[in-house]
FIKOL-197698 format. One record per residue: x, y, z of N, C-alpha, C in turn; residue in one letter; residue number from 1. Coordinates in pm, 1 decimal, padded with zeros to 6 digits, m for minus. Layout:
BEGIN
      n.c1      n.c2      n.c3     ca.c1     ca.c2     ca.c3      c.c1      c.c2      c.c3  residu  num
         X         Y         Z         X         Y         Z         X         Y         Z       A  NUM
...
END
This chain:
BEGIN
      n.c1      n.c2      n.c3     ca.c1     ca.c2     ca.c3      c.c1      c.c2      c.c3  residu  num
   04329.7   02772.8   03366.8   04206.0   02703.4   03403.8   04154.2   02757.7   03537.0       M    1
   04023.1   02783.1   03542.3   03964.8   02840.3   03662.5   03927.7   02729.4   03761.6       V    2
   03951.4   02756.7   03889.2   03917.0   02664.5   03996.7   03827.5   02739.2   04095.6       E    3
   03715.8   02678.7   04132.2   03624.5   02738.5   04229.4   03655.7   02679.3   04366.8       I    4
   03691.2   02766.0   04461.7   03729.8   02720.1   04594.7   03642.2   02785.8   04700.3       I    5
   03632.0   02722.9   04816.2   03556.6   02781.3   04926.6   03639.4   02890.1   04994.3       E    6
   03569.1   02987.5   05044.7   03632.9   03100.1   05112.7   03690.5   03057.6   05247.4       Y    7
   03808.4   03109.4   05277.8   03865.2   03101.4   05412.3   03916.5   03239.8   05448.4       T    8
   03945.9   03260.5   05575.0   03983.9   03393.5   05623.1   04105.2   03450.9   05550.8       A    9
   04194.0   03365.6   05501.3   04314.4   03416.4   05434.1   04281.5   03493.9   05306.1       R   10
   04158.1   03472.0   05251.7   04121.1   03536.9   05126.7   04036.4   03662.7   05148.0       Y   11
   04024.2   03707.4   05273.2   03943.0   03827.6   05298.2   03991.0   03948.1   05218.6       Q   12
   04123.1   03974.5   05210.2   04167.7   04089.4   05129.4   04127.4   04078.6   04982.7       P   13
   04127.0   03957.4   04927.6   04086.8   03938.7   04788.0   03936.8   03962.4   04771.3       D   14
   03859.3   03909.9   04865.1   03714.5   03928.1   04862.4   03680.7   04076.7   04869.8       F   15
   03750.2   04146.9   04957.2   03730.4   04291.9   04972.5   03768.1   04363.7   04843.4       Y   16
   03883.6   04332.0   04788.9   03934.9   04400.4   04669.3   03840.3   04385.5   04550.9       R   17
   03797.9   04264.1   04524.2   03714.1   04238.7   04407.7   03581.7   04314.5   04415.3       L   18
   03518.5   04310.3   04531.0   03388.0   04375.0   04545.2   03399.1   04526.3   04556.9       N   19
   03506.7   04575.1   04617.1   03524.3   04719.6   04628.5   03540.5   04783.5   04490.7       E   20
   03612.3   04715.8   04401.0   03632.6   04769.6   04266.1   03498.8   04787.9   04195.9       V   21
   03411.9   04686.3   04207.3   03281.3   04694.4   04141.6   03195.3   04804.5   04203.8       W   22
   03192.4   04812.0   04337.2   03111.7   04913.6   04404.9   03160.8   05054.2   04372.6       L   23
   03293.4   05071.7   04368.6   03349.6   05203.1   04337.4   03321.9   05243.0   04193.3       D   24
   03321.1   05145.3   04104.7   03298.0   05173.7   03962.8   03164.4   05242.3   03941.5       K   25
   03063.3   05201.5   04018.4   02929.9   05258.5   04003.7   02890.5   05347.3   04122.1       Y   26
   02989.0   05381.4   04204.6   02966.3   05470.4   04319.7   02852.9   05419.2   04408.1       N   27
   02856.6   05288.8   04438.5   02749.7   05225.0   04514.2   02791.6   05183.8   04654.9       L   28
   02914.4   05211.7   04691.8   02964.3   05163.0   04820.1   02898.1   05235.1   04936.2       K   29
   02844.6   05156.9   05032.4   02781.2   05210.8   05151.4   02838.8   05141.9   05274.1       E   30
   02806.7   05196.8   05391.0   02861.3   05142.9   05515.5   02822.0   04997.5   05536.3       S   31
   02702.2   04959.3   05492.5   02658.5   04820.5   05506.5   02749.6   04726.9   05427.7       H   32
   02789.3   04769.3   05308.3   02879.8   04687.3   05227.2   03014.5   04669.5   05296.3       D   33
   03064.7   04775.8   05356.2   03195.1   04768.5   05422.0   03192.3   04672.3   05540.0       L   34
   03079.4   04667.7   05611.5   03068.4   04573.3   05722.7   03080.9   04430.3   05674.0       L   35
   03020.1   04400.4   05559.9   03027.1   04265.3   05503.6   03167.6   04235.6   05451.9       I   36
   03226.7   04330.6   05380.1   03359.4   04307.9   05321.9   03467.6   04299.6   05428.2       L   37
   03451.8   04375.6   05535.1   03550.7   04372.2   05643.9   03544.2   04241.4   05722.3       D   38
   03424.9   04185.7   05732.7   03408.1   04065.7   05815.5   03313.6   03967.6   05746.7       D   39
   03357.0   03902.0   05639.3   03270.1   03807.1   05567.7   03225.1   03691.2   05655.7       P   40
   03311.8   03648.4   05746.3   03272.7   03537.8   05833.9   03157.2   03579.1   05924.5       E   41
   03171.2   03695.3   05989.4   03067.2   03740.9   06080.5   02937.8   03775.5   06010.0       G   42
   02948.2   03829.9   05888.6   02829.1   03876.7   05817.8   02761.9   03768.0   05734.0       A   43
   02839.4   03665.9   05691.6   02783.8   03567.4   05597.5   02798.0   03423.3   05647.2       I   44
   02921.7   03374.9   05657.4   02940.6   03231.1   05679.8   02897.9   03184.8   05818.8       T   45
   02913.7   03270.4   05920.1   02874.0   03229.2   06055.6   02723.5   03227.7   06072.6       S   46
   02650.9   03283.0   05975.2   02505.2   03291.3   05983.3   02436.6   03196.6   05885.2       K   47
   02511.1   03094.4   05843.2   02452.8   02995.1   05754.1   02471.8   03022.9   05607.5       G   48
   02554.5   03121.9   05574.4   02580.9   03154.4   05435.0   02710.2   03092.4   05385.4       G   49
   02741.2   03116.9   05258.4   02858.0   03056.3   05196.1   02923.6   03156.2   05100.7       F   50
   03054.4   03142.6   05082.7   03129.7   03226.5   04989.1   03220.5   03137.1   04907.2       I   51
   03226.0   03163.3   04777.4   03318.5   03092.6   04688.9   03403.3   03193.0   04613.7       W   52
   03520.8   03147.7   04576.3   03615.5   03230.9   04503.9   03660.5   03158.9   04377.6       L   53
   03686.0   03237.9   04273.6   03739.7   03183.7   04149.3   03890.1   03207.4   04147.5       A   54
   03964.4   03100.7   04124.9   04110.7   03107.0   04130.8   04169.8   03066.5   03996.5       K   55
   04257.2   03149.6   03942.6   04330.6   03119.2   03819.9   04478.6   03116.3   03855.4       V   56
   04538.4   02997.7   03845.0   04675.0   02975.4   03893.4   04680.0   03013.1   04042.5       E   57
   04754.2   03114.3   04080.6   04762.0   03150.9   04221.7   04686.8   03280.3   04252.4       D   58
   04604.2   03325.2   04157.9   04537.1   03454.3   04175.9   04386.9   03437.5   04192.9       K   59
   04329.0   03508.6   04289.7   04183.9   03511.5   04309.3   04126.4   03619.8   04218.6       I   60
   04038.7   03577.9   04127.3   03988.7   03671.2   04025.5   03837.7   03690.2   04029.9       V   61
   03768.6   03616.6   04116.7   03623.7   03630.6   04121.6   03567.3   03583.9   04253.6       G   62
   03443.3   03627.3   04282.2   03377.9   03586.9   04406.6   03227.5   03581.1   04387.2       S   63
   03162.6   03504.4   04475.0   03016.2   03499.3   04481.6   02979.0   03448.0   04619.1       A   64
   02861.6   03488.0   04666.6   02820.1   03448.4   04800.9   02672.2   03413.2   04803.6       A   65
   02638.5   03323.8   04896.2   02500.1   03294.6   04930.8   02477.8   03348.1   05071.2       L   66
   02392.9   03447.0   05085.2   02363.0   03504.3   05216.3   02229.2   03449.9   05263.4       I   67
   02227.2   03389.6   05379.6   02103.4   03332.9   05431.7   02016.1   03444.4   05486.1       K   68
   01896.7   03457.3   05428.8   01804.3   03562.7   05469.0   01696.1   03511.4   05563.6       E   69
   01677.4   03381.4   05566.4   01574.3   03321.6   05650.7   01569.8   03173.2   05625.2       G   70
   01475.1   03105.5   05686.6   01463.4   02961.4   05669.2   01425.7   02930.1   05524.9       E   71
   01518.0   02864.9   05454.0   01493.4   02827.5   05315.3   01507.1   02941.3   05216.9       G   72
   01559.9   03055.3   05260.0   01572.8   03172.7   05172.2   01718.4   03218.7   05168.8       I   73
   01775.5   03228.3   05049.9   01912.2   03275.5   05032.4   01915.1   03387.9   04929.4       F   74
   02010.7   03477.7   04947.1   02035.6   03583.1   04848.7   02167.5   03554.8   04778.0       E   75
   02165.6   03559.8   04645.9   02287.2   03546.9   04566.5   02350.5   03685.1   04557.7       L   76
   02469.0   03701.1   04615.2   02524.8   03835.8   04629.4   02676.6   03834.6   04617.0       A   77
   02733.6   03955.4   04623.2   02878.6   03977.4   04622.9   02945.8   03903.0   04507.5       K   78
   02882.7   03915.3   04389.5   02940.4   03854.3   04269.0   03030.9   03956.5   04199.8       M   79
   03152.2   03919.9   04178.8   03247.8   04010.0   04114.7   03353.8   03928.3   04042.4       A   80
   03394.7   03976.7   03926.8   03503.5   03915.2   03850.4   03595.7   04027.0   03804.0       V   81
   03722.4   04008.2   03824.2   03821.8   04107.7   03783.1   03809.2   04136.9   03634.2       E   82
   03821.8   04264.3   03597.1   03799.4   04306.4   03458.3   03876.3   04222.0   03356.7       D   83
   04001.1   04194.0   03383.7   04086.3   04123.2   03288.0   04040.6   03979.7   03263.6       A   84
   03954.9   03927.3   03352.0   03911.4   03787.8   03341.7   03763.3   03774.8   03307.2       Y   85
   03700.1   03886.8   03276.7   03559.6   03881.1   03239.0   03544.2   03826.2   03097.9       Q   86
   03426.2   03769.1   03070.2   03401.5   03712.2   02938.6   03454.8   03571.5   02921.0       G   87
   03498.7   03510.0   03030.0   03555.8   03374.9   03022.7   03466.9   03270.7   03091.2       Q   88
   03345.4   03310.0   03126.6   03253.1   03216.3   03188.8   03276.0   03193.5   03336.8       G   89
   03358.1   03278.2   03400.5   03390.0   03259.5   03542.4   03267.6   03284.8   03629.9       I   90
   03193.3   03391.6   03600.1   03074.5   03421.1   03680.4   02971.9   03308.8   03668.3       S   91
   02962.9   03248.5   03549.3   02869.6   03137.5   03530.0   02905.2   03019.9   03619.7       K   92
   03034.9   02990.5   03630.9   03078.9   02879.7   03716.8   03051.3   02909.7   03863.7       E   93
   03071.9   03034.1   03904.2   03044.3   03072.8   04042.0   02895.5   03059.1   04073.6       L   94
   02811.3   03105.0   03981.5   02667.5   03097.5   04002.9   02620.2   02952.4   04008.7       I   95
   02677.5   02866.1   03925.2   02640.2   02724.8   03926.0   02667.5   02662.5   04062.6       K   96
   02781.3   02696.8   04122.3   02815.7   02643.7   04253.9   02717.1   02695.2   04358.4       V   97
   02682.2   02824.1   04349.4   02587.4   02882.2   04445.0   02451.3   02814.7   04435.6       C   98
   02403.2   02795.0   04314.0   02271.7   02732.7   04296.1   02272.2   02589.1   04346.5       I   99
   02379.9   02516.0   04317.1   02390.0   02377.2   04363.8   02387.4   02370.7   04515.9       A  100
   02456.5   02463.8   04580.8   02460.3   02464.9   04727.0   02322.5   02500.5   04783.7       K  101
   02255.7   02595.0   04720.2   02122.1   02633.3   04765.7   02027.2   02514.5   04759.6       A  102
   02036.2   02436.2   04652.5   01953.1   02316.8   04639.6   01988.6   02214.8   04747.6       R  103
   02117.5   02200.8   04770.8   02163.8   02106.4   04873.0   02108.3   02143.4   05010.4       E  104
   02094.7   02274.6   05035.4   02044.7   02322.8   05164.7   01892.0   02324.1   05171.0       C  105
   01828.7   02280.1   05063.1   01682.6   02277.2   05060.7   01618.4   02413.5   05046.5       G  106
   01689.0   02504.5   04980.1   01636.6   02640.1   04964.2   01505.6   02639.3   04885.6       A  107
   01408.9   02716.1   04934.6   01281.8   02731.0   04865.8   01279.6   02858.0   04780.7       K  108
   01371.3   02949.1   04812.1   01372.7   03076.7   04740.3   01516.1   03126.9   04729.9       K  109
   01555.8   03168.4   04609.9   01688.5   03225.0   04586.3   01670.1   03363.8   04527.0       L  110
   01716.2   03465.7   04598.6   01694.4   03604.1   04557.9   01819.5   03662.5   04492.5       E  111
   01796.3   03748.3   04394.3   01905.0   03821.8   04329.3   01856.3   03963.7   04307.0       L  112
   01922.0   04059.1   04372.0   01883.5   04199.9   04360.0   01985.5   04271.7   04272.7       F  113
   01934.6   04351.8   04178.6   02024.8   04426.2   04090.8   01949.3   04541.1   04027.1       S  114
   02021.7   04624.0   03954.0   01965.0   04731.6   03873.8   01956.5   04679.5   03731.4       N  115
   01835.6   04678.1   03672.2   01821.6   04616.1   03540.8   01903.9   04686.2   03433.7       H  116
   01934.9   04815.4   03453.1   02016.2   04884.7   03353.9   02163.2   04844.2   03364.9       Q  117
   02209.0   04816.0   03488.2   02347.1   04770.9   03504.2   02367.1   04634.9   03439.4       L  118
   02261.4   04552.1   03440.7   02273.7   04418.1   03384.4   02247.9   04417.2   03234.7       T  119
   02189.8   04527.0   03182.9   02157.0   04530.4   03041.0   02029.6   04453.8   03008.9       G  120
   01952.1   04417.9   03110.4   01831.6   04338.7   03089.3   01720.9   04424.5   03029.6       A  121
   01639.0   04363.4   02946.6   01523.3   04430.4   02888.6   01398.5   04382.9   02961.6       A  122
   01312.0   04475.2   02998.3   01190.5   04442.0   03070.6   01071.7   04466.8   02979.8       I  123
   00993.0   04361.3   02959.0   00881.8   04371.6   02866.5   00774.5   04467.6   02913.7       G  124
   00739.4   04460.9   03041.6   00635.2   04549.9   03095.0   00689.6   04613.4   03222.3       H  125
   00735.1   04736.6   03210.1   00788.5   04807.4   03325.5   00688.5   04913.6   03368.7       D  126
   00688.2   04945.1   03497.0   00601.2   05050.7   03546.0   00651.5   05186.4   03495.9       M  127
   00562.8   05281.1   03469.4   00608.4   05414.7   03429.1   00687.9   05478.4   03541.9       P  128
   00799.9   05537.9   03508.1   00888.0   05595.4   03608.7   00904.2   05744.5   03584.9       L  129
   00889.9   05823.6   03691.9   00911.5   05967.3   03680.9   01059.2   06001.1   03687.2       D  130
   01137.6   05913.3   03746.0   01278.6   05941.9   03767.1   01362.5   05928.5   03641.4       G  131
   01487.8   05962.9   03655.1   01583.7   05952.6   03546.2   01697.2   05862.8   03591.7       Q  132
   01739.2   05774.2   03503.8   01843.8   05679.5   03540.7   01971.3   05752.2   03583.0       S  133
   02033.6   05702.3   03691.0   02160.6   05757.1   03737.8   02280.3   05688.2   03672.6       L  134
   02253.9   05586.2   03588.5   02365.2   05512.6   03528.5   02459.3   05602.2   03446.7       L  135
   02407.1   05693.0   03360.7   02500.2   05780.9   03287.3   02584.8   05867.0   03380.9       P  136
   02527.5   05909.3   03494.2   02602.8   05988.1   03591.6   02711.6   05903.3   03655.9       L  137
   02676.1   05779.7   03694.2   02773.8   05690.5   03756.9   02887.9   05656.2   03662.5       L  138
   02857.7   05650.5   03532.6   02960.2   05616.5   03433.2   03030.4   05739.6   03378.2       E  139
   02999.5   05857.1   03432.5   03067.8   05979.1   03392.4   03022.4   06038.1   03261.3       G  140
   02906.2   05993.4   03210.0   02858.9   06041.7   03080.2   02764.2   06160.2   03091.7       E  141
   02716.0   06189.0   03210.3   02622.4   06299.8   03228.9   02663.7   06382.1   03350.3       A  142
   02636.7   06510.8   03344.8   02672.9   06601.9   03453.7   02550.2   06669.1   03516.1       K  143
   02436.8   06665.0   03447.6   02318.4   06731.2   03500.3   02193.5   06657.6   03453.0       K  144
   02084.9   06684.6   03518.9   01957.1   06622.8   03484.1   01903.2   06685.3   03356.4       R  145
   01856.9   06601.7   03264.1   01805.3   06650.9   03137.1   01653.0   06660.5   03136.2       E  146
   01585.7   06583.3   03221.2   01439.2   06581.1   03222.9   01384.0   06675.4   03328.8       K  147
   01264.6   06730.7   03306.1   01198.0   06807.3   03413.7   01163.8   06713.6   03528.9       P  148
   01133.8   06770.6   03644.1   01098.4   06689.4   03759.7   00986.4   06757.5   03836.6       I  149
   00893.1   06677.7   03887.0   00779.2   06731.9   03958.5   00782.0   06698.2   04106.2       G  150
   00716.7   06782.9   04185.6   00703.5   06763.7   04330.0   00557.9   06792.0   04368.0       F  151
   00509.2   06718.9   04468.3   00371.3   06742.5   04512.2   00360.0   06711.5   04660.6       W  152
   00333.1   06812.4   04739.2   00301.2   06795.8   04880.1   00149.9   06807.3   04891.8       D  153
   00083.6   06692.3   04902.0  m00062.8   06689.9   04900.4  m00124.0   06704.5   05038.9       A  154
  m00042.8   06742.0   05137.0  m00090.5   06760.7   05274.3  m00150.0   06632.4   05332.5       N  155
  m00091.6   06519.4   05293.8  m00136.2   06391.5   05347.1  m00021.2   06326.0   05422.0       K  156
  m00052.0   06267.7   05534.9   00051.2   06199.1   05611.7   00093.4   06069.5   05543.9       G  157
   00220.8   06039.0   05551.3   00271.9   05916.6   05492.4   00316.4   05818.9   05599.8       G  158
   00395.4   05722.3   05558.8   00448.7   05622.1   05651.2   00581.5   05673.9   05704.7       I  159
   00593.3   05689.9   05833.6   00716.4   05741.6   05892.8   00833.0   05646.5   05874.2       G  160
   00942.5   05697.9   05821.9   01063.5   05616.5   05803.5   01185.3   05698.7   05846.6       T  161
   01212.0   05705.3   05977.2   01329.0   05780.8   06026.2   01458.7   05708.6   05990.1       P  162
   01503.8   05726.2   05866.8   01614.7   05646.3   05814.0   01744.1   05663.4   05893.0       S  163
   01776.4   05786.1   05935.7   01901.2   05806.5   06010.3   01901.1   05724.2   06139.2       D  164
   01789.6   05727.7   06210.0   01777.1   05653.8   06335.5   01782.9   05503.3   06310.4       K  165
   01708.4   05457.9   06209.6   01703.1   05314.4   06181.5   01838.2   05261.2   06133.5       W  166
   01906.9   05337.3   06049.0   02036.4   05291.4   05998.9   02140.2   05285.9   06110.5       M  167
   02135.8   05383.8   06202.3   02229.2   05383.4   06314.7   02206.0   05260.4   06402.6       A  168
   02078.2   05227.6   06425.6   02046.0   05109.4   06505.6   02086.2   04981.7   06433.1       E  169
   02063.0   04978.7   06301.0   02098.2   04861.1   06221.6   02248.4   04834.0   06225.2       L  170
   02327.4   04939.3   06205.0   02472.7   04922.8   06204.9   02523.3   04879.7   06342.7       L  171
   02463.3   04934.6   06447.8   02503.5   04897.7   06583.6   02471.7   04750.6   06610.3       A  172
   02352.5   04704.7   06567.4   02314.6   04565.0   06587.8   02403.5   04470.9   06507.0       D  173
   02429.5   04507.7   06380.7   02511.1   04420.7   06296.1   02654.6   04412.4   06346.8       Q  174
   02703.3   04519.4   06407.2   02837.0   04516.0   06465.3   02843.2   04415.4   06580.0       A  175
   02726.8   04389.9   06643.8   02718.9   04291.9   06751.9   02681.7   04153.1   06700.7       K  176
   02663.7   04141.5   06567.8   02624.6   04012.9   06511.5   02476.6   03984.7   06522.0       G  177
   02396.4   04089.8   06539.5   02251.6   04074.6   06553.2   02183.5   04122.6   06425.3       I  178
   02088.8   04043.0   06376.8   02009.2   04084.5   06262.0   01871.9   04127.0   06313.2       E  179
   01842.0   04256.8   06317.5   01713.7   04303.3   06372.8   01595.3   04259.8   06287.2       P  180
   01484.7   04234.7   06352.2   01361.9   04195.4   06281.8   01242.5   04252.8   06357.5       N  181
   01231.2   04384.2   06351.8   01128.4   04454.5   06426.8   00999.2   04459.0   06346.4       D  182
   00894.3   04385.7   06388.7   00769.2   04384.6   06311.8   00703.1   04521.3   06303.5       P  183
   00737.5   04611.9   06395.6   00677.2   04745.4   06393.1   00722.8   04824.4   06271.0       A  184
   00834.6   04782.3   06211.1   00886.7   04853.0   06093.3   00840.3   04789.9   05962.5       R  185
   00757.4   04689.5   05973.0   00701.5   04626.2   05854.0   00557.0   04672.8   05839.1       V  186
   00525.3   04724.6   05720.7   00389.7   04774.5   05696.3   00322.5   04679.6   05597.5       V  187
   00243.2   04584.0   05645.5   00186.3   04482.6   05557.4   00100.5   04539.4   05444.9       P  188
   00033.6   04653.9   05468.4  m00056.6   04708.8   05366.9   00004.8   04826.9   05293.2       D  189
   00138.0   04831.9   05289.2   00204.6   04946.5   05225.0   00167.7   04958.2   05077.8       A  190
   00138.7   04846.6   05012.5   00106.0   04849.5   04869.1  m00043.7   04851.0   04843.2       A  191
  m00123.2   04866.5   04946.5  m00268.4   04866.4   04931.3  m00315.2   04993.6   04862.1       K  192
  m00402.5   04977.0   04762.9  m00457.0   05091.9   04691.5  m00567.6   05153.7   04778.0       I  193
  m00555.3   05282.6   04807.3  m00650.8   05350.5   04893.2  m00772.0   05401.0   04816.8       G  194
  m00851.2   05488.2   04879.2  m00969.4   05545.7   04813.0  m00928.7   05620.9   04686.4       P  195
  m01016.2   05626.1   04585.8  m00982.6   05693.9   04459.8  m00940.7   05839.4   04481.0       P  196
  m00840.7   05881.4   04404.2  m00789.1   06017.8   04409.0  m00841.8   06093.9   04287.9       V  197
  m00877.3   06219.4   04306.5  m00929.5   06300.7   04196.8  m00825.3   06318.6   04086.7       S  198
  m00873.4   06319.6   03962.0  m00784.6   06342.3   03847.6  m00791.6   06486.9   03798.6       L  199
  m00867.5   06569.7   03867.9  m00882.6   06709.9   03825.4  m00846.3   06809.4   03934.4       T  200
  m00850.7   06767.6   04059.3  m00816.3   06855.9   04170.2  m00693.7   06800.5   04241.2       S  201
  m00593.7   06888.1   04263.5  m00467.4   06843.2   04322.4  m00432.2   06932.9   04441.1       F  202
  m00497.9   06912.8   04553.8  m00478.9   07001.5   04669.3  m00336.0   06998.6   04720.8       P  203
  m00295.9   07111.7   04778.5  m00161.6   07121.4   04833.4  m00070.2   07203.2   04744.5       G  204
   00058.0   07180.3   04760.1   00159.5   07258.9   04690.3   00237.9   07167.4   04597.3       H  205
   00235.4   07198.8   04467.9   00310.7   07122.9   04368.4   00408.4   07216.2   04297.4       A  206
   00512.6   07156.9   04239.7   00610.8   07237.2   04166.7   00665.6   07156.9   04050.2       A  207
   00712.9   07229.9   03950.1   00769.5   07168.0   03829.0   00898.5   07242.9   03796.0       W  208
   01009.3   07169.9   03792.0   01138.7   07230.9   03761.6   01185.4   07181.2   03625.6       I  209
   01210.7   07273.0   03535.9   01258.5   07240.5   03401.0   01379.9   07328.1   03373.1       D  210
   01498.0   07269.2   03385.0   01619.9   07348.4   03371.4   01631.8   07446.3   03486.4       G  211
   01645.4   07573.2   03454.0   01656.4   07675.7   03558.4   01521.5   07735.8   03595.5       S  212
   01415.4   07687.6   03530.2   01283.3   07745.0   03554.9   01204.2   07659.4   03653.5       W  213
   01132.4   07728.1   03743.2   01053.6   07658.6   03844.9   00913.5   07718.6   03852.0       K  214
   00814.7   07631.4   03840.5   00674.7   07672.3   03846.3   00610.1   07613.9   03972.2       L  215
   00543.0   07700.1   04049.0   00469.7   07656.3   04168.0   00320.0   07652.8   04137.0       H  216
   00253.3   07551.1   04188.8   00107.2   07540.4   04179.7   00056.0   07520.6   04322.4       R  217
  m00024.3   07615.7   04371.8  m00069.6   07611.9   04511.1  m00221.5   07608.8   04512.8       I  218
  m00276.7   07495.2   04554.1  m00421.9   07478.3   04560.9  m00462.4   07469.3   04707.7       E  219
  m00507.3   07581.8   04762.4  m00542.4   07587.8   04904.0  m00685.4   07540.0   04925.7       K  220
  m00707.0   07475.9   05039.6  m00839.2   07425.0   05072.9  m00938.8   07540.1   05083.2       K  221
  m01048.0   07530.0   05008.1  m01153.2   07630.8   05012.7  m01129.9   07749.6   04922.2       G  222
  m01010.6   07759.2   04860.3  m00981.8   07873.4   04772.9  m01053.9   07857.7   04639.4       A  223
  m01094.9   07970.0   04582.2  m01169.1   07966.0   04456.3  m01078.2   07935.0   04338.1       A  224
  m00953.6   07981.4   04345.7  m00862.9   07962.5   04233.2  m00728.3   07907.9   04280.7       E  225
  m00660.3   07845.4   04186.4  m00525.3   07794.6   04212.4  m00426.1   07909.4   04195.1       V  226
  m00327.5   07917.8   04282.5  m00222.6   08020.2   04271.9  m00104.1   07963.6   04192.8       E  227
  m00044.4   08050.7   04109.3   00069.7   08009.7   04027.5   00184.8   08108.4   04046.5       W  228
   00306.5   08055.4   04047.2   00426.5   08139.1   04055.0   00533.3   08078.9   03964.1       E  229
   00599.1   08162.7   03884.7   00703.6   08117.3   03793.5   00831.7   08196.3   03818.9       L  230
   00943.1   08124.2   03834.3   01070.4   08188.8   03863.1   01181.1   08135.2   03771.6       Y  231
   01278.9   08220.9   03743.9   01401.4   08181.4   03675.0   01510.1   08169.9   03781.8       D  232
   01539.2   08047.2   03824.0   01631.6   08026.4   03935.4   01774.5   08067.7   03903.2       L  233
   01809.5   08071.9   03775.0   01946.1   08112.4   03739.2   01971.3   08259.6   03769.3       S  234
   01865.3   08340.9   03765.8   01877.9   08483.8   03793.3   01811.9   08523.5   03926.0       K  235
   01726.5   08435.1   03976.5   01648.4   08468.1   04095.8   01640.6   08345.0   04188.0       D  236
   01753.0   08304.6   04245.4   01754.3   08181.7   04327.3   01669.4   08190.8   04453.8       P  237
   01639.8   08310.7   04500.4   01557.8   08326.1   04621.3   01408.3   08338.3   04588.8       T  238
   01373.7   08328.0   04461.8   01234.1   08326.4   04416.4   01156.9   08449.4   04464.1       E  239
   01196.5   08564.5   04413.0   01131.5   08689.9   04451.7   01052.0   08752.9   04337.9       E  240
   01092.4   08727.2   04212.3   01028.5   08792.4   04098.4   00944.5   08693.1   04018.4       D  241
   00812.4   08705.0   04027.6   00721.4   08618.1   03952.8   00718.8   08664.0   03807.2       I  242
   00739.2   08569.5   03713.7   00757.0   08605.0   03572.9   00646.4   08550.9   03482.7       L  243
   00527.8   08528.2   03536.1   00419.9   08473.6   03454.5   00381.2   08570.2   03342.8       I  244
   00371.3   08697.9   03375.3   00332.0   08796.3   03273.8   00437.6   08810.6   03165.5       A  245
   00565.5   08800.8   03204.6   00675.6   08816.4   03108.7   00699.1   08689.8   03025.3       E  246
   00651.9   08573.1   03075.1   00679.1   08446.3   03007.0   00548.5   08366.9   02988.1       Q  247
   00451.6   08422.8   02913.7   00321.6   08355.1   02901.0   00329.7   08218.6   02831.8       P  248
   00413.2   08205.9   02729.9   00422.8   08078.7   02658.0   00491.8   07972.2   02743.7       E  249
   00597.0   08012.9   02811.4   00667.2   07919.2   02899.7   00574.5   07875.6   03013.4       R  250
   00501.8   07972.9   03068.8   00409.0   07941.5   03176.9   00304.0   07840.0   03131.9       F  251
   00247.9   07861.5   03014.8   00143.8   07770.8   02963.8   00199.3   07630.5   02943.8       A  252
   00319.1   07621.7   02886.3   00379.6   07490.6   02859.7   00412.3   07417.1   02989.8       A  253
   00470.9   07490.2   03086.7   00506.6   07426.2   03213.3   00382.3   07391.2   03294.2       M  254
   00279.4   07474.9   03283.3   00153.3   07446.7   03354.2   00091.3   07317.1   03301.4       R  255
   00087.3   07303.1   03170.2   00032.0   07181.6   03111.2   00113.2   07058.6   03151.4       N  256
   00246.1   07073.9   03149.0   00332.7   06961.4   03184.0   00313.3   06920.3   03329.7       A  257
   00303.4   07019.5   03418.1   00284.9   06990.1   03559.6   00150.6   06922.6   03585.0       L  258
   00044.7   06973.2   03524.2  m00086.3   06914.4   03548.2  m00098.6   06776.1   03484.6       E  259
  m00031.2   06754.2   03372.5  m00027.0   06618.8   03314.4   00042.8   06522.9   03411.1       D  260
   00153.3   06570.6   03470.6   00227.7   06486.6   03565.2   00144.1   06458.3   03689.7       W  261
   00075.1   06561.0   03741.9  m00009.2   06541.6   03859.6  m00119.9   06440.0   03831.1       L  262
  m00175.8   06446.3   03712.8  m00278.9   06349.1   03675.6  m00220.4   06208.2   03671.5       E  263
  m00096.5   06196.5   03620.0  m00033.2   06064.3   03614.3  m00004.9   06010.4   03754.3       S  264
   00030.4   06099.8   03847.1   00052.6   06057.9   03985.7  m00078.6   06009.9   04047.4       V  265
  m00186.1   06084.0   04022.4  m00316.6   06046.2   04075.5  m00361.0   05910.7   04020.0       A  266
  m00336.5   05888.4   03891.9  m00371.2   05759.5   03831.7  m00291.0   05646.3   03894.8       K  267
  m00163.9   05675.2   03922.8  m00080.4   05574.7   03988.1  m00133.2   05542.7   04127.4       S  268
  m00173.4   05647.4   04201.9  m00230.0   05626.0   04335.0  m00359.3   05545.4   04327.6       L  269
  m00429.3   05556.3   04214.6  m00553.2   05480.9   04195.8  m00527.8   05338.8   04146.0       N  270
  m00398.6   05304.4   04126.0  m00363.9   05167.4   04089.3  m00349.6   05140.1   03942.0       G  271
  m00360.4   05243.9   03856.8  m00357.1   05218.9   03712.6  m00218.8   05173.9   03663.1       E  272
  m00112.8   05211.3   03733.5   00021.4   05171.0   03691.6   00045.4   05021.8   03715.7       D  273
  m00038.1   04961.1   03798.4  m00010.7   04824.9   03843.8  m00102.3   04720.8   03778.0       Y  274
  m00172.9   04764.8   03676.6  m00255.4   04669.8   03601.8  m00170.5   04595.7   03499.1       K  275
  m00187.8   04466.6   03490.7  m00111.5   04387.1   03395.4  m00159.9   04415.8   03254.4       K  276
  m00066.6   04414.4   03156.1  m00106.7   04443.9   03017.7  m00195.9   04334.5   02962.1       P  277
END
């Protein structure tokens, strides 16, 4: 019979073990996770959060936490159940306790962050994605990318995000028990749709990689024509021999694919991906 108990410091090794197994399984472990697992009291309970553990006889087999993110806001996190005890409703019992506690605390919002593919959830209306799921790679089923991938440097400035600097500052603050909240790093209009982008002209430097083949598209300001370069990276990794004349059919196919992708990016910038069905 499973018993749900409150976390105390004596169970830190169990809390660490359960969550580390899950993070390692999907190669998701990061330094931020280790800070929480090493010091659950400092990272969670001392800041208004809560941790519960699932106990079967004398063994801790599951965990769940409520992390306080702000006034009336909690995140449901650090949920893990040992493989041998999955399928027995243990996670459901842990979640029930978390939700009850959130209600008791007057929570207005309960957040749960996850990867929909890891959960097996089906999404009725998902945004079009250029990327390829990393789940097969994490599970050892894939060794290389199967889909082509596009790049576009449109010579436009973006939002500066010096991640190395910010992460170093974040880790230093969290080690001191400080949760930074710098308004300068919040961009309120980050999702604002800007002026319409052309669907026929794509200034700057774009590229399309399909297997070992790489196609460059260079549209210089004021130039009469677009420049094209095609390389076989398996034989020419330094990109010295242009093969457009030798590979006319491949060039045509990759050119069409790249320009279709660029048009889709432009449509996304114009907000078409974000219209409700």
